[in-house]
Every structure is written in structure tokens, then in C-alpha cells.
C-alpha positions as CSV (number, residue, x, y, z in Angstrom):
1,M,18.9,-4.0,-23.6
2,S,22.6,-4.0,-22.9
3,R,23.6,-6.2,-20.0
4,L,25.7,-3.2,-18.7
5,E,22.6,-1.0,-18.5
6,P,21.4,-0.4,-14.9
7,I,18.3,-2.3,-14.0
8,P,15.3,0.0,-14.2
9,L,13.4,1.2,-11.1
10,V,9.6,0.8,-11.1
11,I,7.7,3.3,-8.9
12,V,4.2,2.3,-7.6
13,E,2.2,5.1,-6.1
14,G,-0.2,4.9,-3.2
15,F,-3.8,5.6,-2.4
16,L,-5.4,8.1,-4.8
17,G,-1.9,8.4,-6.4
18,S,-1.7,8.3,-10.2
19,A,-0.1,11.6,-11.3
20,G,3.4,10.1,-11.7
21,A,6.1,12.7,-12.5
22,V,3.5,15.5,-12.1
23,V,3.8,15.0,-8.3
24,W,7.2,13.3,-8.1
25,G,8.9,15.8,-10.4
26,N,11.9,14.9,-12.5
27,F,12.6,11.9,-10.4
28,E,14.8,10.2,-12.9
29,E,17.2,13.2,-13.3
30,H,17.6,13.6,-9.5
31,S,18.1,9.8,-8.9
32,N,20.7,9.7,-11.6
33,Y,22.7,12.7,-10.4
34,A,25.4,10.5,-8.9
35,C,25.6,8.4,-12.1
36,Q,26.0,11.5,-14.2
37,S,28.9,12.8,-12.1
38,N,30.6,9.4,-12.2
39,G,30.1,9.0,-16.0
40,E,27.9,6.0,-15.5
41,Q,24.8,5.1,-17.5
42,K,21.5,6.5,-16.4
43,R,19.0,4.2,-14.7
44,R,15.5,4.2,-16.3
45,T,12.6,5.1,-14.0
46,I,9.2,3.6,-14.8
47,F,6.1,5.2,-13.2
48,V,3.1,2.8,-13.3
49,S,-0.5,3.8,-13.0
50,V,-2.8,1.3,-11.3
51,G,-6.2,1.6,-9.6
52,P,-5.8,4.3,-7.0
53,V,-8.6,3.0,-4.8
54,S,-8.5,-0.7,-5.9
55,S,-7.7,-3.7,-3.8
56,L,-4.1,-4.9,-3.5
57,H,-5.0,-7.9,-5.6
58,D,-6.4,-5.9,-8.4
59,R,-3.5,-3.4,-8.3
60,A,-0.9,-6.2,-8.4
61,C,-2.6,-7.7,-11.4
62,E,-2.7,-4.4,-13.2
63,L,1.0,-3.8,-12.3
64,F,2.0,-7.2,-13.7
65,Y,0.2,-6.7,-17.1
66,L,1.4,-3.1,-17.3
67,M,5.0,-4.5,-17.3
68,V,4.7,-7.5,-19.5
69,G,1.7,-6.4,-21.7
70,G,-1.5,-8.1,-22.5
71,I,-5.1,-8.1,-21.1
72,V,-5.3,-7.7,-17.3
73,D,-6.6,-10.9,-15.8
74,Y,-7.8,-10.7,-12.2
75,G,-8.4,-14.4,-12.0
76,E,-11.7,-16.3,-12.4
77,Q,-12.2,-17.1,-8.7
78,H,-11.3,-13.6,-7.4
79,S,-13.6,-11.9,-10.0
80,Q,-16.6,-14.2,-9.2
81,E,-16.1,-13.6,-5.4
82,N,-15.9,-9.9,-5.8
83,G,-18.5,-9.2,-8.5
84,H,-16.5,-7.8,-11.3
85,A,-15.3,-8.9,-14.8
86,Q,-12.4,-11.3,-14.9
87,L,-10.7,-9.3,-17.7
88,G,-9.8,-5.7,-17.6
89,R,-7.8,-3.2,-19.6
90,T,-5.6,-4.2,-22.6
91,N,-2.0,-3.1,-22.6
92,E,-0.9,-3.4,-26.2
93,T,2.8,-3.0,-25.3
94,G,4.3,-3.8,-21.9
95,L,6.5,-1.2,-20.2
96,Y,9.2,-3.8,-19.7
97,P,8.1,-7.0,-21.7
98,E,11.5,-8.6,-21.2
99,W,10.8,-8.8,-17.4
100,S,11.9,-12.2,-16.1
101,V,14.1,-13.9,-13.6
102,D,17.1,-13.2,-15.8
103,R,15.9,-9.5,-16.2
104,P,14.6,-8.6,-12.7
105,L,13.5,-5.2,-11.7
106,H,13.9,-2.8,-8.7
107,F,10.6,-1.7,-7.2
108,L,9.8,1.3,-5.0
109,G,6.3,1.7,-3.5
110,H,5.0,4.7,-1.6
111,S,2.2,4.1,0.9
112,I,-0.2,1.4,-0.4
113,G,2.2,1.0,-3.3
114,G,4.5,-1.0,-0.9
115,P,1.9,-3.7,0.0
116,T,0.9,-3.7,-3.7
117,I,4.5,-4.9,-4.6
118,V,4.4,-7.4,-1.7
119,K,1.1,-8.7,-3.1
120,L,2.6,-8.9,-6.6
121,Q,5.5,-11.0,-5.2
122,W,3.0,-13.2,-3.4
123,L,1.1,-13.8,-6.7
124,L,4.3,-14.6,-8.5
125,T,5.2,-17.0,-5.7
126,T,1.9,-18.9,-5.8
127,G,1.9,-19.2,-9.6
128,F,-1.1,-16.9,-10.1
129,F,0.2,-15.7,-13.5
130,G,1.2,-19.1,-14.7
131,T,4.5,-21.0,-15.1
132,G,7.6,-19.2,-16.1
133,Y,7.2,-16.4,-13.5
134,S,8.9,-16.3,-10.1
135,A,9.3,-14.1,-7.0
136,D,12.9,-13.7,-8.0
137,M,11.8,-11.3,-10.8
138,I,11.7,-8.7,-8.0
139,L,15.4,-7.8,-7.4
140,S,14.7,-5.3,-4.6
141,L,11.5,-4.2,-2.8
142,N,11.8,-0.7,-1.4
143,T,9.0,1.1,0.4
144,V,8.2,4.5,1.8
145,S,5.7,4.9,4.6
146,A,3.9,1.7,3.7
147,P,0.9,0.4,5.8
148,F,2.1,-3.2,5.8
149,R,0.0,-4.0,9.0
150,G,-2.8,-1.6,8.5
151,T,-3.7,1.9,9.8
152,Q,-6.2,3.1,12.3
153,L,-6.9,6.1,10.1
154,V,-9.2,4.1,8.0
155,Y,-11.4,3.5,11.0
156,S,-11.3,7.2,12.0
157,L,-12.5,8.1,8.5
158,G,-15.4,5.7,8.5
159,E,-14.6,2.0,8.4
160,D,-16.5,0.1,11.0
161,T,-14.2,-1.0,13.9
162,C,-16.2,-4.2,14.4
163,D,-17.7,-5.0,11.0
164,A,-15.3,-3.9,8.3
165,P,-15.7,-3.4,5.3
166,T,-19.0,-1.7,6.4
167,V,-18.6,2.2,6.2
168,R,-20.4,4.5,8.6
169,P,-23.0,6.7,6.7
170,F,-22.0,10.3,6.2
171,S,-18.5,9.7,7.4
172,P,-15.5,11.1,5.5
173,G,-15.0,7.7,4.0
174,D,-18.6,7.5,2.8
175,I,-18.3,10.9,1.2
176,L,-15.0,9.9,-0.5
177,A,-16.7,6.8,-1.8
178,K,-19.4,8.9,-3.4
179,G,-16.7,11.0,-5.0
180,V,-15.0,7.9,-6.4
181,H,-18.3,6.7,-7.9
182,L,-18.9,10.1,-9.5
183,A,-15.4,10.0,-11.0
184,A,-15.9,6.4,-12.2
185,Y,-19.3,7.3,-13.8
186,L,-17.7,10.3,-15.7
187,A,-14.5,8.5,-16.4
188,P,-14.7,8.7,-20.3
189,V,-14.6,12.5,-20.2
190,L,-12.3,13.1,-17.3
191,P,-8.5,13.7,-17.6
192,R,-6.1,10.9,-17.4
193,F,-4.7,11.6,-14.0
194,L,-8.2,10.8,-12.6
195,D,-8.2,7.3,-14.1
196,L,-9.6,4.8,-11.6
197,H,-8.8,1.7,-13.7
198,A,-12.4,0.5,-13.0
199,D,-12.9,-0.9,-16.5
200,A,-13.9,-4.4,-15.1
201,R,-16.5,-2.9,-12.8
202,G,-18.7,-1.3,-15.5
203,L,-19.3,1.9,-13.6
204,S,-19.1,4.6,-16.3
205,F,-22.0,6.1,-18.1
206,R,-21.2,4.1,-21.1
207,Q,-21.7,0.9,-19.2
208,A,-24.1,1.7,-16.3
209,T,-27.5,3.3,-16.1
210,F,-28.1,6.5,-14.2
211,L,-30.4,4.7,-11.8
212,S,-27.6,2.2,-11.0
213,F,-25.2,5.1,-10.5
214,L,-27.6,6.6,-7.9
215,G,-27.9,3.3,-6.2
216,Q,-24.1,3.1,-5.8
217,L,-24.2,6.6,-4.3
218,R,-26.7,5.4,-1.8
219,K,-24.6,2.3,-0.9
220,S,-21.4,1.4,-2.7
221,D,-20.9,-2.2,-3.6
222,W,-17.2,-1.4,-4.2
223,A,-16.3,0.8,-1.2
224,E,-18.1,-1.5,1.2
225,S,-16.4,-4.6,-0.1
226,R,-13.2,-6.6,0.7
227,D,-12.0,-5.7,-2.8
228,A,-11.0,-2.0,-2.2
229,T,-8.0,-0.2,-0.7
230,P,-9.9,0.9,2.5
231,Y,-10.5,-2.7,3.6
232,D,-7.0,-3.7,2.6
233,V,-5.5,-1.2,5.1
234,T,-7.6,-2.5,8.0
235,F,-5.9,-4.5,10.7
236,D,-8.3,-7.4,9.9
237,A,-7.1,-7.6,6.2
238,A,-3.4,-7.3,7.3
239,D,-3.9,-10.2,9.7
240,E,-5.5,-12.3,7.0
241,R,-2.7,-11.7,4.6
242,E,-0.1,-12.7,7.2
243,S,-2.0,-15.8,8.2
244,L,-1.6,-17.0,4.6
245,G,2.1,-16.2,4.6
246,E,1.9,-13.3,2.3
247,G,4.8,-10.9,2.9
248,K,7.4,-13.6,3.8
249,V,10.8,-12.7,2.5
250,H,12.6,-14.3,-0.4
251,L,16.3,-14.9,-0.3
252,R,17.0,-13.5,-3.7
253,T,15.2,-10.2,-3.1
254,Y,16.7,-7.2,-1.2
255,Y,14.2,-5.5,1.1
256,R,14.3,-1.9,2.5
257,S,11.6,0.2,4.2
258,Y,11.8,3.9,4.8
259,C,9.7,5.0,7.8
260,A,8.6,8.4,8.8
261,T,6.7,10.3,11.6
262,L,4.9,13.6,11.5
263,S,4.0,13.5,15.2
264,T,6.5,14.5,17.8
265,P,6.9,13.1,21.3
266,S,5.1,15.1,24.0
267,G,7.2,17.9,25.5
268,S,9.3,18.3,22.3
269,R,9.0,21.0,19.7
270,S,9.0,20.6,16.0
271,S,11.7,22.5,14.0
272,A,9.5,22.9,10.9
273,S,8.7,26.4,9.8
274,W,5.2,27.9,10.1
275,M,4.9,27.8,6.3
276,A,5.7,24.1,6.1
277,W,3.3,23.4,9.0
278,M,0.4,25.2,7.3
279,T,1.1,23.4,4.1
280,A,0.9,20.1,5.9
281,L,-2.1,21.1,8.0
282,P,-4.4,18.4,6.7
283,M,-1.8,15.8,7.5
284,H,-1.5,17.2,11.0
285,A,-5.2,16.8,11.4
286,T,-5.1,13.2,10.3
287,S,-2.0,12.6,12.5
288,A,-4.0,13.8,15.5
289,M,-6.8,11.4,14.6
290,I,-4.4,8.5,14.5
291,S,-2.8,9.5,17.8
292,R,-6.1,9.7,19.5
293,F,-7.6,6.5,18.1
294,D,-9.2,4.3,20.7
295,F,-7.8,0.8,20.2
296,S,-10.3,-0.6,22.7
297,S,-13.0,-0.3,20.0
298,L,-11.4,-2.8,17.7
299,R,-12.9,-6.3,17.4
300,P,-11.1,-8.7,17.0
301,I,-7.8,-7.6,18.5
302,P,-5.3,-7.1,15.7
303,A,-2.2,-9.3,15.8
304,V,0.0,-6.2,15.7
305,M,-1.1,-5.4,19.3
306,A,0.8,-8.4,20.5
307,T,4.0,-7.2,18.9
308,V,3.7,-3.7,20.3
309,T,2.7,-5.0,23.7
310,A,5.6,-7.4,23.9
311,A,8.0,-4.6,23.1
312,S,6.4,-2.5,25.7
313,Q,6.7,-5.1,28.4
314,A,10.3,-5.9,27.5
315,S,11.3,-2.2,27.8
316,K,9.0,-1.3,30.7
317,A,9.2,-4.1,33.2
318,D,7.0,-2.1,35.6
319,S,4.2,-1.5,33.1
320,E,1.4,-3.8,32.4
321,T,-1.0,-3.7,29.5
322,A,-4.4,-5.3,29.9
323,I,-5.7,-7.3,26.9
324,E,-8.7,-9.1,28.3
325,E,-12.0,-9.9,26.7
326,G,-11.2,-7.7,23.7
327,V,-10.3,-4.6,25.7
328,I,-6.9,-3.0,25.2
329,D,-5.8,-0.7,28.0
330,V,-3.6,1.7,26.2
331,A,-3.8,4.4,28.9
332,H,-2.1,2.1,31.4
333,G,0.4,0.4,29.0
334,G,3.4,2.6,29.8
335,D,5.0,5.4,27.8
336,Y,6.6,3.1,25.3
337,L,3.2,1.5,24.2
338,A,1.5,4.9,24.0
339,E,4.3,6.3,21.7
340,A,4.5,3.1,19.7
341,L,0.8,3.2,18.9
342,R,0.5,6.9,18.3
343,A,3.6,7.9,16.3
344,N,2.7,8.3,12.6
345,D,3.3,10.2,9.4
346,G,-0.2,11.5,9.1
347,V,-1.5,8.4,7.4
348,V,0.3,5.4,8.6
349,P,1.4,4.5,12.2
350,L,5.1,3.9,12.6
351,F,4.6,0.3,13.9
352,S,3.0,-0.6,10.5
353,Q,5.7,0.9,8.3
354,W,8.6,-1.5,9.1
355,H,7.5,-4.7,7.4
356,P,4.8,-7.4,7.5
357,F,4.8,-9.8,10.4
358,D,6.5,-9.6,13.7
359,C,10.2,-8.8,13.6
360,R,11.1,-12.3,14.7
361,C,9.4,-13.6,11.5
362,V,11.3,-11.6,9.0
363,F,15.0,-12.6,9.6
364,V,16.7,-13.4,6.3
365,P,20.0,-15.3,6.2
366,F,21.2,-13.0,3.3
367,S,24.3,-10.9,3.1
368,G,25.4,-8.6,0.4
369,S,23.4,-6.6,-2.1
370,P,21.1,-7.2,-5.1
371,A,24.1,-6.5,-7.3
372,Q,25.4,-10.0,-6.4
373,R,22.6,-11.5,-8.4
374,S,23.5,-9.8,-11.7
375,D,26.3,-8.2,-13.5
376,R,24.1,-5.1,-13.6
377,H,22.7,-3.3,-10.6
């Protein structure tokens, strides 16, 4: 590759997302519109397909080996702890085999794709993939509506508020898990966009018996484990990642998060057309679920509550929020706290979209842009 060629952009999709350009459209053409008008070279866009319901760890491993090529290795310890094979799919040719510190990449993650890239950088930092790899291989980390600190929607859909990753029977999450197992069982004959990347779990009819499939429909070892997306978007999982230092910024990586809300402050009116509103009706339904979630049901109290409460107390000196013996009094926490907890995009609350950790923990003494690291950009 020419040193003058723009650094490629890698796009990582979110939960249940694996359709690539089918959903995103001709992203590369639109993103290169300015380049074309200025006579500059086009930037290559790379869509990656990783497990749409897999854990952040498994998704990050799949992402790494998709880029460099080779057999996906989830790690011996991780695989033993989570009951699946250590080795997964073979990638004969990497999508960008020259990926290195000298040839870094831009990354863009939508929804759970954002924390997936954060997990990838964490694994690179800790040497999970071996020597010769570094967090500096990620030139920029950009996210759109990413649940860095979890989302209450996962509890509304069935995750137990006090005993995650247990899923409530017959809840929407339980029904979704059954659909996932059906897709995994029929994987060899299903279209590519339904690929669950569950090779290491041995769930297809070529690897599992029909009786074992029925057993998974009754109680899923995957969905009710700590090695799946639903658990990774709980507040418990987010707190655990932060306690390990996962998500800390790196000086040679540029970070940007794009945040969005679907809900509107009470008393205001949305300018969206009726057609747009009807199209987004399911999202409005989940947005309402997030807005009405009872935080008092959560055990233990998520760390993010301290962040939101501190901001509330700083901006509302006359408001008090009770956090005693595991009870969070949202109703008496002031308008700021209520809005901060309830504003969301239909899937992720606004307070979770900014970044991992409290704001005071993510200051970076960095100025300039990623272009300063390379003669390309």
C-alpha cells in the first residue's frame, strides 16, 4: 500500500448487526464525497462481521483475526471458563494483514461495536495476542450510540436485576435466546447475513444432537452466561471492566463518541414526521421502557449512579438523592437526575454513550489529531 493512501476505516456493527453495506448502504462512496471533490484518494472502508450476540471478548478476538488472518484463538483460560472451544473459524486471508503500529487503522463502532473496539484495544494492551502488537495499532476509536457503561434495556427485556446473567423465563430476552439457538442449529443452511459465528460452540445440527438442541431451548447455556452480549451490556459487567482498567485512554489514539437521544424532555414536542415516527415505533417502545426503568431494583448499585448523582447534586444544590441500603430514590433526585437517567436513543441511555469511566478519569493530555502520527490520515 502506498504511504500516501488514506488509512482505511474499519466498521464494527452492533447487537444482531452483520448485514454490512446492506444496511449501511454505499457508505464508502458517501464518506469519500469530499475526497472526490478535492481530487484526493479514496479511503477504503472495511466492514467486519463478528458474532452478533457474542461477548465482547469473543467479538474482539474475531475482529483481530479477521484483520490479520489466521485461526481465531479465544484464549485457553477464557474458553475453559466459558465452556467453548479455544479455536474458532479460520480466516485464510486477513482483510488487512499489514496491520501494525506502523500501519494503524481507524475504527468506527456502532452500538456494542464501540465497546468491542475498546475490548480489542484492551487485549492488545495486555498482550493477549502475543508480542509485536500494541494498542497504538488503533489510530482512532470512534463510536455511535455505544453502551460503554451498560443499558437498563437489557433488564427490561429479561435480564435479572439482582442475579445477572440469569434470564427471566418467557421474557422477550428468553424468547430471543430461543431464536438465536434455532438460528445456530440451522446455521449450515441459513443465509450469510444470519451468521452467528458460533463455530466454537458446536450448536449446529452438524455438531449437536436434536436432544441437546431442545435442552438449549429449555435453558440456554450461552444466553444465561457471562460470555454473551446481554450480560456484557449489564451495569455489573461494565463495572467489572472498569475495575480492571479496561477502557482507559491511550495517548496515541484519538477518541470520539457520537451520542444520540430519541426521547424528548417533557413538555417539548418532536419535529419528526408521523411517517418517521411510525417507522421508529419499536424504538419508541423500547425508549419508553428505558425511561420508566426502576433503578431501585438494581443490586448492587451500579457505579454510574455515583456519576449521575454527583452531576445532579452539583447542578441542583437544593435536590437530594437518596442512595441508602441499595435503594436509589430517582423520584426525589431532581429534574436533572431524572432526565440524565431517562434520556436515551431507544437502546442506550445517554449517560452510557459518552465514554467508559467517570469524566474525571478520561482526561487525555493530547492535542492535535491522528494525522500527527503518520504522513497519511
